[in-house]
PyMOL CGO cylinders between C-alpha atoms (Angstrom):
from pymol import cmd
from pymol.cgo import CYLINDER

trace = [
    CYLINDER, -24.48, 3.38, 84.85, -21.39, 1.08, 84.82, 0.3, 1, 1, 1, 1, 1, 1,
    CYLINDER, -21.39, 1.08, 84.82, -18.06, 2.64, 83.53, 0.3, 1, 1, 1, 1, 1, 1,
    CYLINDER, -18.06, 2.64, 83.53, -16.32, 0.44, 80.60, 0.3, 1, 1, 1, 1, 1, 1,
    CYLINDER, -16.32, 0.44, 80.60, -13.33, -0.21, 82.84, 0.3, 1, 1, 1, 1, 1, 1,
    CYLINDER, -13.33, -0.21, 82.84, -15.68, -1.97, 85.38, 0.3, 1, 1, 1, 1, 1, 1,
    CYLINDER, -15.68, -1.97, 85.38, -17.62, -3.82, 82.87, 0.3, 1, 1, 1, 1, 1, 1,
    CYLINDER, -17.62, -3.82, 82.87, -14.24, -5.11, 81.14, 0.3, 1, 1, 1, 1, 1, 1,
    CYLINDER, -14.24, -5.11, 81.14, -13.08, -5.95, 84.52, 0.3, 1, 1, 1, 1, 1, 1,
    CYLINDER, -13.08, -5.95, 84.52, -15.82, -8.05, 85.25, 0.3, 1, 1, 1, 1, 1, 1,
    CYLINDER, -15.82, -8.05, 85.25, -16.00, -9.73, 81.97, 0.3, 1, 1, 1, 1, 1, 1,
    CYLINDER, -16.00, -9.73, 81.97, -12.15, -10.73, 82.30, 0.3, 1, 1, 1, 1, 1, 1,
    CYLINDER, -12.15, -10.73, 82.30, -12.62, -11.48, 86.10, 0.3, 1, 1, 1, 1, 1, 1,
    CYLINDER, -12.62, -11.48, 86.10, -9.98, -8.81, 86.80, 0.3, 1, 1, 1, 1, 1, 1,
    CYLINDER, -9.98, -8.81, 86.80, -10.07, -6.67, 90.10, 0.3, 1, 1, 1, 1, 1, 1,
    CYLINDER, -10.07, -6.67, 90.10, -9.48, -3.06, 89.70, 0.3, 1, 1, 1, 1, 1, 1,
    CYLINDER, -9.48, -3.06, 89.70, -6.48, -3.43, 92.21, 0.3, 1, 1, 1, 1, 1, 1,
    CYLINDER, -6.48, -3.43, 92.21, -5.02, -6.16, 89.81, 0.3, 1, 1, 1, 1, 1, 1,
    CYLINDER, -5.02, -6.16, 89.81, -5.41, -3.84, 86.83, 0.3, 1, 1, 1, 1, 1, 1,
    CYLINDER, -5.41, -3.84, 86.83, -3.88, -0.94, 88.77, 0.3, 1, 1, 1, 1, 1, 1,
    CYLINDER, -3.88, -0.94, 88.77, -0.97, -3.13, 89.64, 0.3, 1, 1, 1, 1, 1, 1,
    CYLINDER, -0.97, -3.13, 89.64, -0.70, -4.07, 85.80, 0.3, 1, 1, 1, 1, 1, 1,
    CYLINDER, -0.70, -4.07, 85.80, -0.73, -0.24, 84.89, 0.3, 1, 1, 1, 1, 1, 1,
    CYLINDER, -0.73, -0.24, 84.89, 1.94, 0.49, 87.76, 0.3, 1, 1, 1, 1, 1, 1,
    CYLINDER, 1.94, 0.49, 87.76, -0.48, 3.11, 89.22, 0.3, 1, 1, 1, 1, 1, 1,
    CYLINDER, -0.48, 3.11, 89.22, -2.68, 3.37, 92.45, 0.3, 1, 1, 1, 1, 1, 1,
    CYLINDER, -2.68, 3.37, 92.45, -6.24, 2.07, 92.27, 0.3, 1, 1, 1, 1, 1, 1,
    CYLINDER, -6.24, 2.07, 92.27, -7.36, 5.68, 92.93, 0.3, 1, 1, 1, 1, 1, 1,
    CYLINDER, -7.36, 5.68, 92.93, -6.05, 6.93, 89.74, 0.3, 1, 1, 1, 1, 1, 1,
    CYLINDER, -6.05, 6.93, 89.74, -8.41, 4.46, 88.05, 0.3, 1, 1, 1, 1, 1, 1,
    CYLINDER, -8.41, 4.46, 88.05, -11.41, 6.14, 89.96, 0.3, 1, 1, 1, 1, 1, 1,
    CYLINDER, -11.41, 6.14, 89.96, -10.32, 9.53, 88.70, 0.3, 1, 1, 1, 1, 1, 1,
    CYLINDER, -10.32, 9.53, 88.70, -10.64, 8.30, 85.14, 0.3, 1, 1, 1, 1, 1, 1,
    CYLINDER, -10.64, 8.30, 85.14, -13.79, 6.72, 85.78, 0.3, 1, 1, 1, 1, 1, 1,
    CYLINDER, -13.79, 6.72, 85.78, -15.31, 9.94, 87.70, 0.3, 1, 1, 1, 1, 1, 1,
    CYLINDER, -15.31, 9.94, 87.70, -14.19, 12.00, 84.47, 0.3, 1, 1, 1, 1, 1, 1,
    CYLINDER, -14.19, 12.00, 84.47, -11.97, 14.15, 87.13, 0.3, 1, 1, 1, 1, 1, 1,
    CYLINDER, -11.97, 14.15, 87.13, -8.86, 13.30, 84.82, 0.3, 1, 1, 1, 1, 1, 1,
    CYLINDER, -8.86, 13.30, 84.82, -8.45, 12.00, 81.21, 0.3, 1, 1, 1, 1, 1, 1,
    CYLINDER, -8.45, 12.00, 81.21, -6.79, 8.56, 80.85, 0.3, 1, 1, 1, 1, 1, 1,
    CYLINDER, -6.79, 8.56, 80.85, -3.08, 9.20, 79.69, 0.3, 1, 1, 1, 1, 1, 1,
    CYLINDER, -3.08, 9.20, 79.69, -2.11, 7.74, 76.17, 0.3, 1, 1, 1, 1, 1, 1,
    CYLINDER, -2.11, 7.74, 76.17, 0.25, 5.09, 77.58, 0.3, 1, 1, 1, 1, 1, 1,
    CYLINDER, 0.25, 5.09, 77.58, -2.38, 3.75, 79.70, 0.3, 1, 1, 1, 1, 1, 1,
    CYLINDER, -2.38, 3.75, 79.70, -4.89, 3.78, 76.92, 0.3, 1, 1, 1, 1, 1, 1,
    CYLINDER, -4.89, 3.78, 76.92, -2.40, 1.71, 75.08, 0.3, 1, 1, 1, 1, 1, 1,
    CYLINDER, -2.40, 1.71, 75.08, -2.05, -0.61, 77.96, 0.3, 1, 1, 1, 1, 1, 1,
    CYLINDER, -2.05, -0.61, 77.96, -5.72, -0.78, 78.59, 0.3, 1, 1, 1, 1, 1, 1,
    CYLINDER, -5.72, -0.78, 78.59, -6.26, -1.90, 74.81, 0.3, 1, 1, 1, 1, 1, 1,
    CYLINDER, -6.26, -1.90, 74.81, -3.56, -4.56, 75.10, 0.3, 1, 1, 1, 1, 1, 1,
    CYLINDER, -3.56, -4.56, 75.10, -5.30, -6.10, 78.41, 0.3, 1, 1, 1, 1, 1, 1,
    CYLINDER, -5.30, -6.10, 78.41, -8.64, -6.23, 77.00, 0.3, 1, 1, 1, 1, 1, 1,
    CYLINDER, -8.64, -6.23, 77.00, -8.13, -6.95, 73.44, 0.3, 1, 1, 1, 1, 1, 1,
    CYLINDER, -8.13, -6.95, 73.44, -9.56, -3.60, 72.14, 0.3, 1, 1, 1, 1, 1, 1,
    CYLINDER, -9.56, -3.60, 72.14, -7.89, -2.33, 68.86, 0.3, 1, 1, 1, 1, 1, 1,
    CYLINDER, -7.89, -2.33, 68.86, -5.85, 0.82, 69.84, 0.3, 1, 1, 1, 1, 1, 1,
    CYLINDER, -5.85, 0.82, 69.84, -8.24, 2.94, 67.35, 0.3, 1, 1, 1, 1, 1, 1,
    CYLINDER, -8.24, 2.94, 67.35, -11.17, 2.14, 69.35, 0.3, 1, 1, 1, 1, 1, 1,
    CYLINDER, -11.17, 2.14, 69.35, -9.61, 3.28, 72.60, 0.3, 1, 1, 1, 1, 1, 1,
    CYLINDER, -9.61, 3.28, 72.60, -12.54, 5.80, 72.94, 0.3, 1, 1, 1, 1, 1, 1,
    CYLINDER, -12.54, 5.80, 72.94, -14.34, 2.92, 74.38, 0.3, 1, 1, 1, 1, 1, 1,
    CYLINDER, -14.34, 2.92, 74.38, -12.70, 3.70, 77.79, 0.3, 1, 1, 1, 1, 1, 1,
    CYLINDER, -12.70, 3.70, 77.79, -13.75, 7.32, 77.70, 0.3, 1, 1, 1, 1, 1, 1,
    CYLINDER, -13.75, 7.32, 77.70, -17.38, 6.83, 76.58, 0.3, 1, 1, 1, 1, 1, 1,
    CYLINDER, -17.38, 6.83, 76.58, -20.38, 5.88, 78.21, 0.3, 1, 1, 1, 1, 1, 1,
    CYLINDER, -20.38, 5.88, 78.21, -21.21, 2.12, 78.52, 0.3, 1, 1, 1, 1, 1, 1,
    CYLINDER, -21.21, 2.12, 78.52, -24.10, 1.87, 76.06, 0.3, 1, 1, 1, 1, 1, 1,
    CYLINDER, -24.10, 1.87, 76.06, -25.19, -1.23, 74.11, 0.3, 1, 1, 1, 1, 1, 1,
    CYLINDER, -25.19, -1.23, 74.11, -23.30, -0.26, 71.13, 0.3, 1, 1, 1, 1, 1, 1,
    CYLINDER, -23.30, -0.26, 71.13, -19.92, -0.30, 73.28, 0.3, 1, 1, 1, 1, 1, 1,
    CYLINDER, -19.92, -0.30, 73.28, -21.04, -3.53, 75.07, 0.3, 1, 1, 1, 1, 1, 1,
    CYLINDER, -21.04, -3.53, 75.07, -21.49, -5.33, 71.68, 0.3, 1, 1, 1, 1, 1, 1,
    CYLINDER, -21.49, -5.33, 71.68, -18.22, -3.74, 70.53, 0.3, 1, 1, 1, 1, 1, 1,
    CYLINDER, -18.22, -3.74, 70.53, -16.40, -4.95, 73.61, 0.3, 1, 1, 1, 1, 1, 1,
    CYLINDER, -16.40, -4.95, 73.61, -17.89, -8.60, 73.39, 0.3, 1, 1, 1, 1, 1, 1,
    CYLINDER, -17.89, -8.60, 73.39, -17.10, -8.86, 69.41, 0.3, 1, 1, 1, 1, 1, 1,
    CYLINDER, -17.10, -8.86, 69.41, -13.40, -7.85, 70.23, 0.3, 1, 1, 1, 1, 1, 1,
    CYLINDER, -13.40, -7.85, 70.23, -13.47, -10.50, 73.22, 0.3, 1, 1, 1, 1, 1, 1,
    CYLINDER, -13.47, -10.50, 73.22, -14.79, -13.29, 70.85, 0.3, 1, 1, 1, 1, 1, 1,
    CYLINDER, -14.79, -13.29, 70.85, -12.43, -12.39, 68.06, 0.3, 1, 1, 1, 1, 1, 1,
    CYLINDER, -12.43, -12.39, 68.06, -9.56, -12.40, 70.24, 0.3, 1, 1, 1, 1, 1, 1,
    CYLINDER, -9.56, -12.40, 70.24, -10.46, -15.84, 71.81, 0.3, 1, 1, 1, 1, 1, 1,
    CYLINDER, -10.46, -15.84, 71.81, -10.96, -17.07, 68.19, 0.3, 1, 1, 1, 1, 1, 1,
    CYLINDER, -10.96, -17.07, 68.19, -7.69, -15.78, 66.87, 0.3, 1, 1, 1, 1, 1, 1,
    CYLINDER, -7.69, -15.78, 66.87, -5.32, -16.35, 69.72, 0.3, 1, 1, 1, 1, 1, 1,
    CYLINDER, -5.32, -16.35, 69.72, -6.02, -19.96, 71.00, 0.3, 1, 1, 1, 1, 1, 1,
    CYLINDER, -6.02, -19.96, 71.00, -5.29, -22.94, 69.05, 0.3, 1, 1, 1, 1, 1, 1,
    CYLINDER, -5.29, -22.94, 69.05, -8.41, -24.81, 69.43, 0.3, 1, 1, 1, 1, 1, 1,
    CYLINDER, -8.41, -24.81, 69.43, -10.29, -27.43, 67.60, 0.3, 1, 1, 1, 1, 1, 1,
    CYLINDER, -10.29, -27.43, 67.60, -12.43, -26.28, 64.65, 0.3, 1, 1, 1, 1, 1, 1,
    CYLINDER, -12.43, -26.28, 64.65, -15.72, -26.72, 66.31, 0.3, 1, 1, 1, 1, 1, 1,
    CYLINDER, -15.72, -26.72, 66.31, -15.05, -24.11, 69.05, 0.3, 1, 1, 1, 1, 1, 1,
    CYLINDER, -15.05, -24.11, 69.05, -13.47, -21.98, 66.42, 0.3, 1, 1, 1, 1, 1, 1,
    CYLINDER, -13.47, -21.98, 66.42, -16.53, -22.22, 64.49, 0.3, 1, 1, 1, 1, 1, 1,
    CYLINDER, -16.53, -22.22, 64.49, -18.54, -21.35, 67.49, 0.3, 1, 1, 1, 1, 1, 1,
    CYLINDER, -18.54, -21.35, 67.49, -16.37, -18.33, 68.42, 0.3, 1, 1, 1, 1, 1, 1,
    CYLINDER, -16.37, -18.33, 68.42, -16.75, -16.98, 64.91, 0.3, 1, 1, 1, 1, 1, 1,
    CYLINDER, -16.75, -16.98, 64.91, -20.19, -17.59, 64.75, 0.3, 1, 1, 1, 1, 1, 1,
    CYLINDER, -20.19, -17.59, 64.75, -20.58, -15.23, 67.97, 0.3, 1, 1, 1, 1, 1, 1,
    CYLINDER, -20.58, -15.23, 67.97, -18.33, -12.90, 66.56, 0.3, 1, 1, 1, 1, 1, 1,
    CYLINDER, -18.33, -12.90, 66.56, -20.28, -12.62, 63.47, 0.3, 1, 1, 1, 1, 1, 1,
    CYLINDER, -20.28, -12.62, 63.47, -23.76, -12.64, 65.38, 0.3, 1, 1, 1, 1, 1, 1,
    CYLINDER, -23.76, -12.64, 65.38, -22.19, -9.87, 67.50, 0.3, 1, 1, 1, 1, 1, 1,
    CYLINDER, -22.19, -9.87, 67.50, -21.27, -7.82, 64.35, 0.3, 1, 1, 1, 1, 1, 1,
    CYLINDER, -21.27, -7.82, 64.35, -24.62, -8.26, 63.15, 0.3, 1, 1, 1, 1, 1, 1,
    CYLINDER, -24.62, -8.26, 63.15, -26.11, -6.80, 66.14, 0.3, 1, 1, 1, 1, 1, 1,
    CYLINDER, -26.11, -6.80, 66.14, -23.82, -3.79, 65.97, 0.3, 1, 1, 1, 1, 1, 1,
    CYLINDER, -23.82, -3.79, 65.97, -24.83, -3.29, 62.41, 0.3, 1, 1, 1, 1, 1, 1,
    CYLINDER, -24.83, -3.29, 62.41, -28.70, -3.43, 63.58, 0.3, 1, 1, 1, 1, 1, 1,
    CYLINDER, -28.70, -3.43, 63.58, -27.91, -0.99, 66.21, 0.3, 1, 1, 1, 1, 1, 1,
    CYLINDER, -27.91, -0.99, 66.21, -26.58, 1.38, 63.98, 0.3, 1, 1, 1, 1, 1, 1,
    CYLINDER, -26.58, 1.38, 63.98, -29.17, 0.84, 61.43, 0.3, 1, 1, 1, 1, 1, 1,
    CYLINDER, -29.17, 0.84, 61.43, -31.81, 1.67, 64.00, 0.3, 1, 1, 1, 1, 1, 1,
    CYLINDER, -31.81, 1.67, 64.00, -30.11, 4.91, 65.12, 0.3, 1, 1, 1, 1, 1, 1,
    CYLINDER, -30.11, 4.91, 65.12, -29.92, 5.95, 61.33, 0.3, 1, 1, 1, 1, 1, 1,
    CYLINDER, -29.92, 5.95, 61.33, -33.58, 5.04, 60.99, 0.3, 1, 1, 1, 1, 1, 1,
    CYLINDER, -33.58, 5.04, 60.99, -34.52, 7.23, 64.33, 0.3, 1, 1, 1, 1, 1, 1,
    CYLINDER, -34.52, 7.23, 64.33, -32.51, 10.27, 62.86, 0.3, 1, 1, 1, 1, 1, 1,
    CYLINDER, -32.51, 10.27, 62.86, -34.30, 10.00, 59.67, 0.3, 1, 1, 1, 1, 1, 1,
    CYLINDER, -34.30, 10.00, 59.67, -37.66, 9.92, 61.31, 0.3, 1, 1, 1, 1, 1, 1,
    CYLINDER, -37.66, 9.92, 61.31, -36.69, 12.75, 63.50, 0.3, 1, 1, 1, 1, 1, 1,
    CYLINDER, -36.69, 12.75, 63.50, -35.64, 14.66, 60.46, 0.3, 1, 1, 1, 1, 1, 1,
    CYLINDER, -35.64, 14.66, 60.46, -38.77, 13.93, 58.79, 0.3, 1, 1, 1, 1, 1, 1,
    CYLINDER, -38.77, 13.93, 58.79, -41.11, 14.90, 61.80, 0.3, 1, 1, 1, 1, 1, 1,
    CYLINDER, -41.11, 14.90, 61.80, -39.21, 18.36, 62.23, 0.3, 1, 1, 1, 1, 1, 1,
    CYLINDER, -39.21, 18.36, 62.23, -39.45, 19.10, 58.48, 0.3, 1, 1, 1, 1, 1, 1,
    CYLINDER, -39.45, 19.10, 58.48, -43.06, 18.04, 57.92, 0.3, 1, 1, 1, 1, 1, 1,
    CYLINDER, -43.06, 18.04, 57.92, -46.39, 19.44, 59.09, 0.3, 1, 1, 1, 1, 1, 1,
    CYLINDER, -46.39, 19.44, 59.09, -48.63, 17.24, 61.25, 0.3, 1, 1, 1, 1, 1, 1,
    CYLINDER, -48.63, 17.24, 61.25, -51.13, 17.04, 58.43, 0.3, 1, 1, 1, 1, 1, 1,
    CYLINDER, -51.13, 17.04, 58.43, -48.59, 15.75, 55.70, 0.3, 1, 1, 1, 1, 1, 1,
    CYLINDER, -48.59, 15.75, 55.70, -47.20, 13.25, 58.47, 0.3, 1, 1, 1, 1, 1, 1,
    CYLINDER, -47.20, 13.25, 58.47, -50.94, 11.96, 59.00, 0.3, 1, 1, 1, 1, 1, 1,
    CYLINDER, -50.94, 11.96, 59.00, -51.48, 11.61, 55.11, 0.3, 1, 1, 1, 1, 1, 1,
    CYLINDER, -51.48, 11.61, 55.11, -48.25, 9.45, 54.88, 0.3, 1, 1, 1, 1, 1, 1,
    CYLINDER, -48.25, 9.45, 54.88, -49.35, 7.33, 57.86, 0.3, 1, 1, 1, 1, 1, 1,
    CYLINDER, -49.35, 7.33, 57.86, -52.80, 6.87, 56.16, 0.3, 1, 1, 1, 1, 1, 1,
    CYLINDER, -52.80, 6.87, 56.16, -51.13, 5.74, 52.92, 0.3, 1, 1, 1, 1, 1, 1,
    CYLINDER, -51.13, 5.74, 52.92, -48.73, 3.40, 54.77, 0.3, 1, 1, 1, 1, 1, 1,
    CYLINDER, -48.73, 3.40, 54.77, -51.65, 1.87, 56.66, 0.3, 1, 1, 1, 1, 1, 1,
    CYLINDER, -51.65, 1.87, 56.66, -53.37, 1.26, 53.21, 0.3, 1, 1, 1, 1, 1, 1,
    CYLINDER, -53.37, 1.26, 53.21, -50.46, -0.34, 51.71, 0.3, 1, 1, 1, 1, 1, 1,
    CYLINDER, -50.46, -0.34, 51.71, -50.18, -2.60, 54.87, 0.3, 1, 1, 1, 1, 1, 1,
    CYLINDER, -50.18, -2.60, 54.87, -53.91, -3.49, 54.30, 0.3, 1, 1, 1, 1, 1, 1,
    CYLINDER, -53.91, -3.49, 54.30, -53.33, -4.38, 50.79, 0.3, 1, 1, 1, 1, 1, 1,
    CYLINDER, -53.33, -4.38, 50.79, -50.45, -6.49, 51.39, 0.3, 1, 1, 1, 1, 1, 1,
    CYLINDER, -50.45, -6.49, 51.39, -51.88, -8.22, 54.11, 0.3, 1, 1, 1, 1, 1, 1,
    CYLINDER, -51.88, -8.22, 54.11, -54.95, -9.00, 51.68, 0.3, 1, 1, 1, 1, 1, 1,
    CYLINDER, -54.95, -9.00, 51.68, -52.73, -10.08, 49.29, 0.3, 1, 1, 1, 1, 1, 1,
    CYLINDER, -52.73, -10.08, 49.29, -50.81, -12.42, 51.52, 0.3, 1, 1, 1, 1, 1, 1,
    CYLINDER, -50.81, -12.42, 51.52, -53.81, -13.93, 52.87, 0.3, 1, 1, 1, 1, 1, 1,
    CYLINDER, -53.81, -13.93, 52.87, -55.31, -14.46, 49.07, 0.3, 1, 1, 1, 1, 1, 1,
    CYLINDER, -55.31, -14.46, 49.07, -51.75, -15.97, 48.06, 0.3, 1, 1, 1, 1, 1, 1,
    CYLINDER, -51.75, -15.97, 48.06, -50.94, -18.00, 51.07, 0.3, 1, 1, 1, 1, 1, 1,
    CYLINDER, -50.94, -18.00, 51.07, -51.68, -21.16, 49.73, 0.3, 1, 1, 1, 1, 1, 1,
    CYLINDER, -51.68, -21.16, 49.73, -49.53, -20.41, 46.55, 0.3, 1, 1, 1, 1, 1, 1,
    CYLINDER, -49.53, -20.41, 46.55, -46.53, -19.54, 48.65, 0.3, 1, 1, 1, 1, 1, 1,
    CYLINDER, -46.53, -19.54, 48.65, -46.67, -22.62, 50.74, 0.3, 1, 1, 1, 1, 1, 1,
    CYLINDER, -46.67, -22.62, 50.74, -47.22, -24.72, 47.66, 0.3, 1, 1, 1, 1, 1, 1,
    CYLINDER, -47.22, -24.72, 47.66, -44.25, -23.02, 45.86, 0.3, 1, 1, 1, 1, 1, 1,
    CYLINDER, -44.25, -23.02, 45.86, -41.91, -23.52, 48.97, 0.3, 1, 1, 1, 1, 1, 1,
    CYLINDER, -41.91, -23.52, 48.97, -42.72, -27.13, 49.35, 0.3, 1, 1, 1, 1, 1, 1,
    CYLINDER, -42.72, -27.13, 49.35, -42.19, -27.62, 45.72, 0.3, 1, 1, 1, 1, 1, 1,
    CYLINDER, -42.19, -27.62, 45.72, -38.82, -25.78, 45.94, 0.3, 1, 1, 1, 1, 1, 1,
    CYLINDER, -38.82, -25.78, 45.94, -37.70, -28.05, 48.47, 0.3, 1, 1, 1, 1, 1, 1,
    CYLINDER, -37.70, -28.05, 48.47, -38.59, -31.28, 46.87, 0.3, 1, 1, 1, 1, 1, 1,
    CYLINDER, -38.59, -31.28, 46.87, -36.15, -30.80, 44.05, 0.3, 1, 1, 1, 1, 1, 1,
]
cmd.load_cgo(trace, "trace")
């Protein structure tokens, strides 16, 4: 799996040697951080945050694994910094802001999905197989009723929606 520093360097088209030069260290030191042999010193975390437009209170991004959640966070900060720092026309600002909001929504979706998985695991651990199967049957019946109602009322919904747009 790719390390966050590698991902950020590729996103910013920055070599590890260039990053090491900026940090005034040898590239091998960055390798020791990435391999987990040594922690990243606070002074270098601060500089990494600055270089890659990551808020300092999110510096754990450099020490965590590069999962989908961290990729989305990194992309959100990158889009936000483009939108905030450059003096660009309104269309480009809107596009950058839109991508920033979309990335935020993706992050919220990922967090909601995690919470749902945790809740489902908790439910599965604390309930017997029979009670789970009963709940699944109830949900299936409810879904069938909803589908039946939707089919019966489909014409009314289309008519309502089209009337709404006529106004």
